N, C-alpha and C positions, 0 to 999 in steps of 0.2 A: 364424506366421499360421494362422488356422483358416479352413476353407472354409465358405461359406454355402450352405444348402439352398434351392433354388428351389422354387416352387410346383409345378412339373412333375416334381419328384423328382430332378432333376440337381443337381450342385453347381457352385458358382462360387468360384474362389479369392478369398480376401479381399484387397482392395487395401490397399496401404500408405497410410496417411492422413498428410497434411501438416498442420502447424499452420495456423490461420486466416490467418496472415501469409504463408503460402506458402514460408517459409524453414525449413530444418532446425532441429531443437531446439538443436543446438550453436551455431548462429549467434545464437539468442535468448539463450542463456546467456552467450556471449562478450560480446555487446553489453551485457547487464545488469551483468556484472562490470566491464567497462571503464567504464561509466557511474558505478558506485559508487566505483571507484577515483578517477576524475576529480572527482567531486563530494564526496568525503570531506572535503577541507579546508573546503568551504563548510558542510557539515553539522556539523562540529566547531565551527566559528565560531558557527553559529546556536545550538548547544547551550550554548556558553559564554555567549552574550548572554542566553539564556533563564535560565540559572542566576544570572547577575549581576542581571538585571532583577527577578526575583521569586523568592520562596522556593518550595520544593516540588520534586518530581521533574521532570526534563527531558523524559522520555518519557510519553506518554499511551497507555494500552492500552484496547481496547474489543473486545467480542465482536461479530462480524458474521455474517450468514448468507450463505453463498456458493452456488455452483452446486450443484444437487441437494440443497439444504437443509443442506449441511455447514457447521458452525460453525467459524470461524477467528478468530484473534486479530489485530486490526489494531494496529500500533505506529506512532506518529507523534510528531513533536516537539510538545510541549505549547505551545498558543498562548493560554492563558488562565490566570488565577491558580488555583492548586490548591484554594483554599478555597471556590470557587464551582463551579457546574456549567457544562457547555458551553452549555446553553440560555441561561443568564444572560449568558454572554460574548457570545453571538450576538445577544442582544436589545438591545445598546447599553448594558449596565450600566456604571456608573462604575468597576468594579473590573477592567476589562480591563487586562492588562499594558501598560505604556507602549510597549514595542517593537511590540506588536500594533496599537496605535492608529495608529502611523505606517504600518504595512503595510496597514491597512484603508482609510486615506484616500488 
């Protein structure tokens, strides 16, 4: 930890900061890992349904801008046919994958 300098010339020891949730980092990581392990069968089943339902890759990747302008890559299960854009899928286009039509309604 580094000390902070006060306007009066003195120093104040830096406080340890907690994540916004108020829980230690290891609790966040443990909960995330547990959630992924418990949901992995559902995610695998969804990937299989996507692959059977429509041609193309199962995962959709996109660059997004995060905190402090840092660019990161978002990866999610594809929910539209690969030969069209996401904008067309969201506009009610007839080429939405059949499984997605049932999820939307």
